[in-house]
C-alpha positions in Angstrom: 0.0 0.0 0.0 2.8 2.4 0.8 4.5 1.7 -2.5 1.2 2.4 -4.4 0.7 5.7 -2.5 4.3 6.8 -3.2 3.9 6.0 -6.9 0.6 7.9 -7.0 2.2 11.0 -5.5 5.1 10.9 -7.9 2.7 10.6 -10.9 0.7 13.6 -9.5 3.9 15.6 -9.3 4.9 14.7 -12.9 1.5 15.7 -14.3 1.6 18.9 -12.3 4.9 19.8 -14.0 3.6 19.0 -17.4 0.6 21.2 -16.8 2.9 24.1 -16.0 5.0 23.7 -19.1 3.9 25.5 -22.3 2.1 23.3 -24.8 4.0 22.3 -27.9 2.9 20.4 -31.0 3.5 16.7 -30.4 5.4 16.1 -33.6 7.7 19.1 -33.4 11.1 18.1 -31.9 13.2 21.0 -30.9 16.6 20.3 -32.3 19.7 20.8 -30.2 23.1 21.8 -31.7 25.6 19.0 -30.9 28.9 19.9 -29.4 30.7 18.6 -32.5 28.6 20.8 -34.8 29.1 23.9 -32.6 32.9 23.4 -32.6 32.9 23.0 -36.4 30.7 26.0 -36.9 33.0 28.1 -34.7 36.1 26.9 -36.5 34.5 27.6 -39.9 33.5 31.1 -38.8 37.0 31.8 -37.6 38.4 30.6 -41.0 35.9 32.9 -42.8 36.9 35.9 -40.8 40.6 35.1 -41.3 40.2 35.0 -45.1 38.4 38.3 -45.1 41.1 39.9 -42.9 43.9 38.5 -45.1 42.4 40.0 -48.2 41.6 43.4 -46.5 45.2 43.9 -45.3 46.6 42.7 -48.7 48.6 39.8 -47.3 50.3 36.9 -48.9 46.9 35.5 -49.9 46.4 38.4 -52.3 49.8 37.9 -53.8 48.9 34.2 -54.4 45.7 35.4 -56.1 47.8 37.4 -58.6 50.3 34.6 -59.2 47.5 32.2 -60.1 45.9 34.8 -62.3 49.1 35.4 -64.2 49.6 31.7 -64.6 46.4 31.5 -66.6 45.4 27.9 -66.1 42.9 28.0 -69.1 45.9 28.6 -71.3 48.0 25.9 -69.7 45.5 23.1 -70.2 43.2 24.2 -73.0 42.1 20.6 -73.7 39.7 20.5 -70.7 38.3 24.0 -71.3 35.2 22.7 -73.1 34.3 20.2 -70.4 34.8 22.7 -67.5 32.5 25.2 -69.3 29.7 22.7 -68.8 30.9 21.4 -65.4 30.7 24.9 -63.9 26.9 24.8 -64.4 26.7 22.6 -61.3 27.4 25.7 -59.3 24.9 28.0 -61.0 21.9 28.8 -58.8 19.1 28.4 -61.3 19.8 25.0 -62.8 20.9 23.4 -59.6 18.0 24.7 -57.6 15.6 23.3 -60.2 17.2 19.8 -60.2 17.4 19.6 -56.4 13.9 21.0 -55.9 12.5 18.4 -58.3 14.1 15.5 -56.3 13.1 17.0 -52.9 9.6 17.6 -54.2 9.2 14.0 -55.1 10.4 13.0 -51.6 7.9 15.4 -50.1 5.1 13.9 -52.1 6.1 10.3 -51.1 6.6 11.1 -47.4 3.6 13.5 -47.1 5.7 16.3 -45.6 7.0 19.7 -46.7 10.2 19.6 -44.7 12.6 18.9 -47.6 11.3 21.7 -49.7 11.1 24.1 -46.8 14.6 23.3 -45.8 15.9 23.9 -49.3 14.0 27.2 -49.4 15.5 28.3 -46.1 19.0 27.4 -47.1 18.7 29.3 -50.4 17.3 32.3 -48.6 20.2 32.3 -46.1 22.6 31.9 -49.0 21.2 34.9 -50.9 21.1 37.1 -47.8 24.6 36.3 -46.4 26.6 35.9 -49.5 24.8 38.7 -51.3 25.5 41.1 -48.4 29.1 40.1 -48.3 29.5 40.6 -52.1 28.1 44.0 -52.3 29.5 45.1 -48.9 33.1 44.4 -49.8 32.8 45.3 -53.6 35.8 43.4 -54.9 36.5 43.2 -58.6 37.3 40.0 -60.4 40.5 39.0 -62.2 39.2 40.1 -65.6 38.3 43.6 -64.3 41.3 44.2 -62.0 42.9 47.6 -62.3 46.0 47.7 -60.1 48.5 44.8 -60.0 49.0 43.5 -56.5 46.0 45.3 -54.9 43.1 43.6 -53.2 40.6 45.3 -55.5 38.3 45.9 -52.6 35.6 48.6 -52.4 35.6 49.2 -56.2 31.9 48.3 -57.0 32.5 44.6 -57.7 30.5 41.6 -56.6 33.0 38.7 -56.8 34.0 38.1 -53.1 33.0 35.4 -52.0 32.4 33.1 -54.9 28.7 32.6 -55.4 29.2 29.5 -57.6 31.2 27.8 -54.9 28.9 28.7 -52.0 25.8 27.6 -54.0 27.4 24.3 -54.9 28.2 23.6 -51.2 24.7 24.5 -50.1 22.6 23.0 -53.0 24.4 19.6 -53.1 25.1 19.5 -49.3 21.4 19.8 -48.5 20.9 16.3 -50.0 23.3 15.0 -47.4 21.7 17.0 -44.7 18.2 15.5 -45.5 19.5 11.9 -46.0 17.4 9.3 -44.1 20.3 6.9 -43.3 23.8 7.4 -42.0 25.3 5.5 -44.9 23.5 7.7 -47.5 24.5 10.8 -45.5 28.2 9.8 -45.7 28.1 9.0 -49.4 26.2 12.2 -50.3 28.5 14.3 -48.1 31.5 13.0 -50.0 29.8 13.6 -53.4 28.7 17.1 -52.5 32.2 17.9 -51.2 33.9 16.7 -54.4 31.4 18.5 -56.5 31.7 21.9 -54.7 35.5 21.5 -54.7 35.5 20.9 -58.5 33.2 23.9 -59.1 35.4 26.2 -57.1 38.6 25.2 -58.8 36.9 25.4 -62.2 36.1 29.1 -61.6 39.8 29.7 -60.8 40.7 27.8 -64.0 38.4 29.9 -66.1 39.7 33.1 -64.5 36.3 34.3 -63.2 37.3 34.2 -59.5 40.4 34.7 -57.3 41.6 31.8 -55.3 40.6 33.6 -52.1 37.1 34.1 -53.5 36.7 30.3 -53.7 38.1 29.7 -50.2 35.6 32.2 -48.7 32.8 30.6 -50.8 33.5 27.2 -49.3 33.4 28.7 -45.8 30.2 30.6 -46.5 28.3 27.6 -47.8 29.5 25.4 -45.0 28.4 27.9 -42.4 24.8 27.8 -43.8 24.7 24.0 -43.7 26.0 23.9 -40.1 23.4 26.5 -39.0 20.4 24.7 -40.5 19.5 22.9 -37.2 18.7 26.2 -35.6 16.0 26.8 -38.2 14.3 23.4 -37.8 11.6 24.7 -35.4 10.6 27.6 -37.7 10.5 25.2 -40.6 8.2 22.8 -38.6 5.9 25.7 -37.6 5.7 26.9 -41.2 4.8 23.4 -42.3 2.0 23.2 -39.8 0.7 26.6 -40.9 0.6 25.5 -44.5 -1.2 22.3 -43.7 -3.8 24.2 -41.6 -4.2 26.6 -44.5 -4.8 23.7 -46.9 -7.4 22.1 -44.6 -9.3 25.4 -44.3 -9.2 25.8 -48.1 -10.6 22.3 -48.5 -13.2 22.9 -45.9 -14.4 26.0 -47.8 -14.7 24.0 -51.0 -16.5 21.2 -49.3 -13.8 18.6 -49.7 -13.1 16.1 -46.9 -10.4 17.1 -44.5 -7.8 14.5 -43.4 -8.6 13.5 -39.8 -5.8 13.1 -37.3 -4.7 9.7 -36.4 -6.5 8.2 -33.3 -4.1 6.9 -30.7 -4.4 3.2 -30.0 -4.7 2.2 -26.4 -2.0 -0.2 -25.3 -2.9 -3.8 -24.5 -2.2 -4.8 -20.9 -0.7 -8.3 -20.6 -0.9 -10.3 -17.4 2.3 -11.8 -16.0 3.0 -15.5 -16.2 3.0 -15.8 -12.4 -0.8 -15.2 -12.3 -2.8 -18.2 -11.1 -4.6 -20.4 -13.6 -8.0 -19.4 -12.1 -7.4 -15.7 -13.0 -6.2 -16.5 -16.5 -9.0 -16.8 -19.1 -9.4 -20.2 -20.6 -8.1 -20.4 -24.2 -10.7 -20.3 -26.9 -11.4 -23.6 -28.6 -11.1 -23.8 -32.3 -14.2 -24.9 -34.1 -13.9 -28.5 -35.1 -15.0 -29.4 -38.6 -17.7 -31.9 -38.9 -16.7 -35.3 -40.1 -18.6 -37.9 -42.1 -19.4 -40.0 -38.9 -21.0 -37.0 -37.1 -23.0 -36.0 -40.1 -24.5 -39.5 -40.4 -25.8 -39.7 -36.8 -29.4 -39.0 -37.5 -30.8 -41.0 -34.6 -29.6 -38.4 -32.0 -32.2 -36.2 -30.5 -32.3 -32.6 -31.6 -30.7 -30.1 -29.2 -27.3 -29.1 -28.0 -24.9 -31.9 -27.5 -21.6 -31.8 -25.7 -18.5 -32.5 -27.6 -16.5 -35.5 -26.9 -13.7 -33.6 -25.3 -16.2 -32.1 -22.7 -17.7 -35.4 -21.7 -16.7 -37.4 -18.6 -14.0 -39.9 -19.5 -15.3 -43.5 -19.5 -13.1 -46.5 -18.9 -13.1 -48.5 -22.1 -14.0 -52.1 -22.2 -11.3 -54.6 -21.4 -9.4 -52.2 -19.1 -6.3 -53.6 -17.5 -6.9 -51.9 -14.2 -7.4 -54.3 -11.3 -10.9 -54.7 -9.9 -11.7 -52.7 -6.8 -11.7 -54.7 -3.5 -15.1 -53.3 -2.5 -16.8 -54.8 -5.6 -19.1 -57.8 -5.0 -18.0 -61.2 -6.3 -20.5 -62.9 -8.4 -22.0 -66.2 -7.2 -20.0 -69.4 -8.1 -16.6 -67.7 -7.7 -14.3 -67.7 -4.8 -13.1 -64.5 -3.3 -9.3 -64.3 -3.1 -7.9 -64.3 0.4 -6.9 -60.9 1.8 -3.4 -60.6 3.2 -3.4 -60.5 7.0 -1.7 -57.4 8.4 -0.4 -57.3 11.9 -2.4 -55.0 14.2 
C-alpha cells in the first residue's frame, strides 16, 4: 500500500509539472546543436573571418591570387576547357535549384511532408542574404576587371567576393546529405557534395572568373549555412503546420473532406505469467470441422450436444486396471484371500 501511495504521489507531481510547461505540438522536436557541430561552426566562422582579414590587409593571400591569375590555367590546359565550361553549371543557382527541388519535391510527395522543400528554401534564402550582403558590402573586382596589380581590389563596386558559384554548390548539393534518411546515405552524399563543390570552385579559378581567395571564402560561407540549419528546424516545422492548416481550411471551404488526425491506439495490458490459472482466461477452442461420422448420426435427439472432449471420461471395455476390492464377487466364484496385516 505504501508503494502504491508513493507511486501515485510521484505521478501527480509529474502531471503537475507537465501542466505548468507551455504546450507544444507533439510532432515538433526542438533540435539541439551538438557539441561537434558547434565546434565545427566556430572553426569555420574563424576561418571565414581570417580569409576576409587576409584580403583586407593585402597579405600573402592576395599575392597568391595574382600569381595564379598570371599563370592563366585556361591557357596551360586548353584541352579541358570545353568540359569545364559545362561542369561549372553545377554551381549556378538556377539549374541546380531546379534539379534539387524536383528531387526533394518527389520526396515530399512520397513522405507527405513539406520539410525537404522548406529546408531547401530556407538554405537558399540564407545563401542569398549572407553571400549577397558580403559581395556588395566588400565590392571586390574579379581578375578580368582588376585595375592595379598587387592590390586587393576591394571597395571598387564589384560583386565577386565570396564566390557565389562555390557557395551555391556547397549548399545545394550539401542539402541532400543533410536531409538523407540513413547514416550511410549521408556519408556518401557528403562525399559527393564535397567533391562537386571542390571541383566547381577550382573550375572558376581555372576559367579566371574568381580569385583563389574568393573560392576559399565561398566554401566557408556555404559550410556555415549547412551547419546553421538545425537552428531553423523549429521555424520550418511551424511553417509546415501553418501551410497544412491553410490547406485544410481551403478544402473545408470548397466542401472537400479534411484529413482527420490519427486516433491513438490504447496499449494492451498483458498479465504476467505468475498469475494463477484461475485468474487467466481459458483459451478459446477452435471450431472442429464436422466429419462424415458425425453427419450420419441422424438418430440423435435434436438439441445441443456436448463435444467428446467435454464429456466425462469413461473407462473403455477390457481395461487392465485391477478390480476394486469393494466390488461384490458374483456367485459361483471364490473371493481371493486378503493378506493379514499385523495389528
